[in-house]
C-alpha positions as CSV (number, residue, x, y, z in Angstrom):
1,M,68.0,17.4,-108.4
2,L,68.9,16.0,-111.8
3,A,72.3,17.7,-111.7
4,E,73.0,16.4,-108.2
5,S,72.1,12.8,-109.4
6,S,74.5,13.2,-112.3
7,L,77.3,14.3,-110.0
8,D,76.6,11.3,-107.7
9,S,76.8,9.0,-110.8
10,E,80.1,10.5,-111.9
11,E,81.6,10.2,-108.4
12,N,80.5,6.6,-108.2
13,K,82.1,5.9,-111.5
14,L,85.3,7.6,-110.3
15,F,85.3,5.6,-107.1
16,Q,84.8,2.3,-109.0
17,E,87.8,3.1,-111.3
18,L,90.0,4.0,-108.3
19,I,89.0,0.8,-106.5
20,I,89.7,-1.3,-109.6
21,G,93.1,0.4,-110.0
22,S,93.9,0.0,-106.3
23,K,93.1,-3.7,-106.5
24,E,95.8,-3.9,-109.2
25,L,98.1,-2.0,-106.9
26,E,98.4,0.9,-109.3
27,K,100.2,3.7,-107.5
28,F,98.2,6.5,-109.2
29,S,94.8,5.0,-108.2
30,L,96.0,4.4,-104.7
31,A,97.4,8.0,-104.4
32,K,94.2,9.5,-105.9
33,A,91.9,7.6,-103.6
34,I,94.0,8.5,-100.5
35,S,94.0,12.2,-101.5
36,L,90.2,12.1,-101.5
37,L,90.2,10.6,-98.0
38,E,92.5,13.3,-96.8
39,R,90.3,16.2,-97.9
40,E,88.2,18.2,-95.4
41,D,85.0,16.9,-97.1
42,S,86.1,13.3,-96.7
43,P,83.2,12.2,-94.4
44,A,80.8,12.4,-97.3
45,K,83.2,10.6,-99.6
46,R,83.9,7.9,-97.1
47,A,80.2,7.2,-96.7
48,R,80.1,6.3,-100.4
49,L,83.6,4.8,-100.9
50,F,83.9,2.2,-98.1
51,P,80.4,0.6,-98.7
52,M,81.4,0.4,-102.3
53,L,84.6,-1.5,-101.3
54,A,82.4,-4.0,-99.4
55,A,80.0,-4.3,-102.3
56,M,82.9,-5.2,-104.6
57,G,83.8,-8.1,-102.3
58,L,86.9,-6.4,-100.8
59,S,87.6,-6.9,-97.0
60,E,89.5,-4.7,-94.7
61,S,90.6,-7.8,-92.8
62,K,93.1,-8.6,-95.7
63,G,95.8,-6.3,-94.3
64,Y,97.7,-6.9,-91.1
65,T,98.8,-3.5,-89.6
66,I,102.1,-2.9,-87.9
67,G,102.9,0.3,-86.0
68,I,106.5,1.6,-85.7
69,T,107.2,4.5,-83.3
70,G,110.2,5.8,-81.4
71,T,112.3,8.9,-80.7
72,P,113.9,11.0,-83.4
73,G,117.2,9.6,-84.6
74,A,116.3,6.0,-83.6
75,G,116.5,5.0,-87.3
76,K,112.9,4.1,-87.9
77,S,112.8,5.1,-91.6
78,S,116.1,3.4,-92.5
79,L,115.0,0.3,-90.6
80,I,111.7,0.2,-92.5
81,G,113.6,0.6,-95.8
82,E,115.7,-2.4,-94.9
83,I,112.7,-4.4,-93.8
84,C,111.1,-3.7,-97.2
85,K,114.1,-4.9,-99.1
86,H,114.1,-8.1,-97.1
87,F,110.3,-8.5,-97.6
88,L,110.7,-8.2,-101.4
89,S,113.6,-10.7,-101.4
90,V,111.8,-13.5,-99.5
91,D,108.1,-13.1,-100.6
92,S,107.0,-12.8,-104.2
93,N,103.3,-13.2,-103.6
94,Q,102.4,-10.6,-101.0
95,S,102.3,-6.8,-100.9
96,L,103.2,-4.1,-98.3
97,A,102.2,-0.5,-97.9
98,I,103.9,2.1,-95.8
99,V,102.3,5.2,-94.2
100,A,104.9,7.6,-92.8
101,I,103.9,10.6,-90.7
102,D,106.3,13.6,-90.5
103,P,106.0,16.4,-88.1
104,S,104.4,19.7,-89.1
105,S,106.0,23.0,-88.1
106,N,104.3,25.0,-85.4
107,V,105.5,28.2,-87.1
108,S,104.8,27.6,-90.8
109,G,102.4,24.6,-90.6
110,G,104.4,22.9,-93.3
111,S,106.2,19.6,-93.3
112,I,109.4,18.4,-95.1
113,L,108.1,14.8,-95.5
114,G,111.7,13.7,-95.2
115,D,111.0,10.0,-94.3
116,R,110.6,9.2,-98.0
117,T,114.3,10.1,-98.7
118,R,115.5,7.4,-96.3
119,V,113.3,4.6,-97.6
120,I,114.9,3.5,-100.8
121,L,112.5,1.3,-102.8
122,P,112.8,-0.4,-106.2
123,R,111.3,1.6,-109.0
124,R,108.1,0.3,-110.6
125,E,107.6,-2.3,-107.9
126,N,103.9,-2.4,-107.3
127,R,104.1,-4.8,-104.3
128,V,105.4,-1.9,-102.1
129,Y,103.5,1.4,-101.8
130,F,104.8,4.4,-99.8
131,R,102.6,7.3,-98.6
132,S,103.8,10.3,-96.6
133,Q,101.6,12.4,-94.4
134,A,102.1,15.6,-92.4
135,S,101.0,15.3,-88.8
136,Q,99.0,18.6,-89.1
137,L,100.1,19.3,-85.5
138,E,98.0,16.4,-84.2
139,L,99.1,15.0,-80.9
140,G,99.7,11.2,-80.7
141,G,102.1,10.9,-83.6
142,V,99.6,10.4,-86.4
143,N,97.6,12.5,-88.8
144,P,93.8,13.2,-88.4
145,Y,93.2,11.1,-91.6
146,T,95.7,8.4,-91.0
147,Y,93.1,5.9,-89.7
148,H,91.0,6.1,-92.8
149,V,94.1,5.8,-95.1
150,I,95.1,2.7,-93.2
151,R,91.5,1.3,-93.5
152,Y,91.6,1.8,-97.3
153,L,95.1,0.3,-97.7
154,R,94.1,-2.8,-95.7
155,H,91.7,-3.8,-98.4
156,F,94.5,-4.3,-100.9
157,F,97.8,-5.0,-99.1
158,D,98.8,-8.0,-97.0
159,Y,100.8,-5.7,-94.6
160,V,100.4,-2.0,-93.8
161,L,103.4,-0.4,-91.9
162,V,102.7,2.9,-90.0
163,E,105.6,5.0,-89.0
164,T,104.7,7.7,-86.5
165,V,106.1,11.1,-85.8
166,G,109.2,10.7,-83.6
167,I,109.1,13.3,-80.8
168,G,109.2,11.8,-77.4
169,Q,106.9,10.2,-74.9
170,N,103.3,10.5,-76.1
171,E,103.3,8.9,-79.5
172,I,101.2,6.0,-78.4
173,E,98.1,6.3,-80.6
174,V,99.6,4.0,-83.2
175,S,99.3,1.1,-80.8
176,L,95.5,1.7,-80.7
177,L,95.0,1.6,-84.5
178,T,97.4,-1.2,-85.5
179,D,97.4,-5.0,-84.9
180,Y,100.9,-5.0,-83.5
181,S,103.3,-2.1,-82.5
182,F,107.0,-1.8,-82.1
183,L,108.9,0.9,-80.1
184,V,112.3,1.6,-81.8
185,M,115.1,2.7,-79.5
186,Q,118.8,3.2,-79.9
187,P,121.7,2.1,-77.7
188,L,122.3,4.3,-74.6
189,G,118.9,5.7,-75.0
190,G,118.5,6.1,-71.2
191,D,118.9,4.4,-67.8
192,Q,116.2,2.3,-66.0
193,V,114.6,5.4,-64.5
194,Q,114.3,7.0,-67.9
195,F,112.8,3.9,-69.3
196,M,110.2,3.7,-66.5
197,K,109.2,7.3,-66.5
198,S,108.8,7.5,-70.2
199,G,105.1,6.4,-69.9
200,I,105.1,4.2,-73.0
201,M,106.9,1.1,-71.8
202,E,103.5,-0.6,-71.3
203,V,102.2,0.3,-74.7
204,P,104.3,-1.4,-77.4
205,D,103.8,-5.0,-78.2
206,A,107.5,-5.4,-78.9
207,F,110.8,-3.4,-78.7
208,I,113.6,-2.9,-81.2
209,I,117.0,-1.7,-80.2
210,N,118.3,-0.3,-83.5
211,K,121.7,1.0,-84.6
212,C,123.4,-2.0,-82.9
213,D,126.6,-1.5,-84.9
214,E,128.8,-1.7,-81.8
215,E,128.2,-5.0,-80.0
216,G,129.2,-3.9,-76.5
217,L,126.9,-0.9,-76.4
218,A,124.1,-2.9,-78.0
219,N,124.3,-5.7,-75.4
220,S,124.4,-3.2,-72.5
221,S,121.2,-1.5,-73.6
222,Y,119.6,-4.8,-74.5
223,H,120.1,-6.3,-71.0
224,L,119.2,-2.9,-69.3
225,L,115.9,-2.9,-71.2
226,L,115.2,-6.5,-70.3
227,S,115.8,-5.9,-66.6
228,T,113.5,-2.8,-66.8
229,L,110.7,-4.9,-68.5
230,E,111.1,-7.6,-65.8
231,F,110.7,-4.9,-63.1
232,L,107.6,-3.6,-64.8
233,K,106.2,-7.1,-65.5
234,D,103.2,-6.6,-63.2
235,V,101.8,-3.7,-65.2
236,L,102.5,-5.1,-68.7
237,P,99.5,-6.5,-70.7
238,N,98.9,-10.2,-69.8
239,Q,102.0,-9.9,-67.5
240,K,104.1,-11.3,-70.3
241,L,107.4,-9.8,-71.3
242,P,107.3,-8.4,-74.8
243,P,110.0,-9.6,-77.3
244,V,113.1,-7.4,-77.8
245,F,115.0,-7.4,-81.0
246,K,118.5,-6.0,-81.8
247,T,118.9,-4.6,-85.3
248,S,121.5,-2.8,-87.4
249,V,120.9,-1.4,-90.9
250,V,124.6,-1.1,-91.5
251,K,125.4,-4.7,-90.6
252,K,122.1,-6.1,-91.8
253,L,121.6,-7.5,-88.3
254,G,118.3,-8.7,-87.0
255,I,116.2,-7.6,-90.0
256,A,115.2,-11.2,-91.0
257,E,114.3,-11.9,-87.3
258,V,112.0,-8.9,-87.1
259,W,110.3,-9.7,-90.4
260,N,109.9,-13.4,-89.6
261,F,108.2,-12.4,-86.4
262,V,105.9,-10.0,-88.2
263,A,105.1,-12.6,-90.9
264,S,104.0,-15.0,-88.1
265,K,101.2,-12.5,-87.6
266,P,100.7,-12.3,-83.8
267,Q,97.2,-12.0,-82.5
268,R,95.0,-9.3,-84.1
269,K,93.3,-6.6,-82.0
270,D,89.6,-6.0,-81.6
271,S,88.6,-3.9,-84.7
272,Q,85.4,-2.7,-83.0
273,K,87.4,-1.1,-80.1
274,E,89.6,0.5,-82.7
275,I,86.5,2.0,-84.5
276,I,85.0,3.3,-81.3
277,Y,88.3,4.8,-80.1
278,Q,88.7,6.7,-83.4
279,L,85.1,7.9,-83.5
280,E,85.3,9.1,-79.9
281,K,88.5,11.0,-80.8
282,W,86.8,12.7,-83.7
283,V,83.7,13.5,-81.6
284,R,85.9,15.0,-78.9
285,N,87.8,17.2,-81.4
286,E,84.6,18.3,-83.2
287,Y,82.0,18.6,-80.4
288,G,84.0,18.5,-77.1
289,R,82.9,16.8,-73.9
290,Y,79.2,17.4,-74.7
291,G,79.6,15.4,-77.9
292,V,81.4,12.6,-76.1
293,R,78.6,12.3,-73.5
294,I,76.0,11.9,-76.4
295,F,78.3,9.5,-78.2
296,K,78.7,7.2,-75.1
297,S,75.0,7.3,-74.3
298,M,74.3,6.3,-78.0
299,L,76.6,3.3,-77.6
300,A,75.0,2.4,-74.3
301,E,71.5,2.4,-76.0
302,E,72.7,0.1,-78.8
303,N,72.4,-3.6,-78.2
304,N,74.7,-4.4,-81.1
305,T,77.6,-1.9,-81.7
306,N,79.2,-4.2,-84.3
307,L,78.7,-1.6,-87.0
308,S,81.1,0.1,-89.5
309,Y,82.7,3.5,-88.8
310,E,80.4,5.2,-91.3
311,N,77.2,3.7,-89.8
312,L,78.2,4.7,-86.3
313,E,79.2,8.2,-87.5
314,M,75.9,8.7,-89.3
315,M,74.0,7.5,-86.2
316,F,75.9,10.0,-84.0
317,L,75.3,12.9,-86.4
318,H,71.6,12.1,-86.4
319,K,71.6,11.8,-82.6
320,I,73.3,15.1,-82.0
321,G,71.2,16.9,-84.7
322,N,68.0,16.0,-82.9
């Protein structure tokens, strides 16, 4: 019992050191803390780490989260790199973190984590932090631990950008765990039927047509997308057309417009819905439909579900264990 208490004390001391370092935006402390959150035994560590963040007066509401998804070759990573450069040039007081998810191989299980090579950041610049993750074959375009990494980073950074795996038509989960999401496309990415059948036109909050190096092709795709959105207006959230931006990393076109829009901080999403969605996803993966039924009945019994992820997780584990 004494040995266990000693271990707990050492872990608490480590967490405090990592939090203090993360508050100073030290890359080693951030990387070490995130590595702890990505381990298989992370639930036990989360239950100690996140309450400690709150006790030290740090709030998750500090960071505004932006999701960026799109097909392979749309230029998401290069665009993020250019946005970061613009951010550093126009704002000297705020900070930005990037979480980039790369696909894992179905054969080897490994991942190249190649997005980092396309995002060129200034050395020793603590105001920007980059973290790569492998998707671990998770559907939805994000990693099983991405949500908790985002939660941690939101305590320290003013903005958190999340770049998803770029595969095709089902990478929509990023829109459910970010405040605002962009779908990045490229010119001649499809006709109106292709746009409509993609299944994700209703999900992003805004669209970016990237690689607009050739004005004629860019304008053609831009107006085609606008006409498609107009046709789908009745099924869009709030029946309001989302904004569409044209960008080019080569010509430095539209980068400032995208960032100015992000910096205006459109409306934030309901954090409690985000927590419940992520918990239900975890329950479904771990306990199947039986666990989901118990989880939903637990929520129905609770008069006030405005609780943290860790509290709801502990309540569920207690419920399913009885």
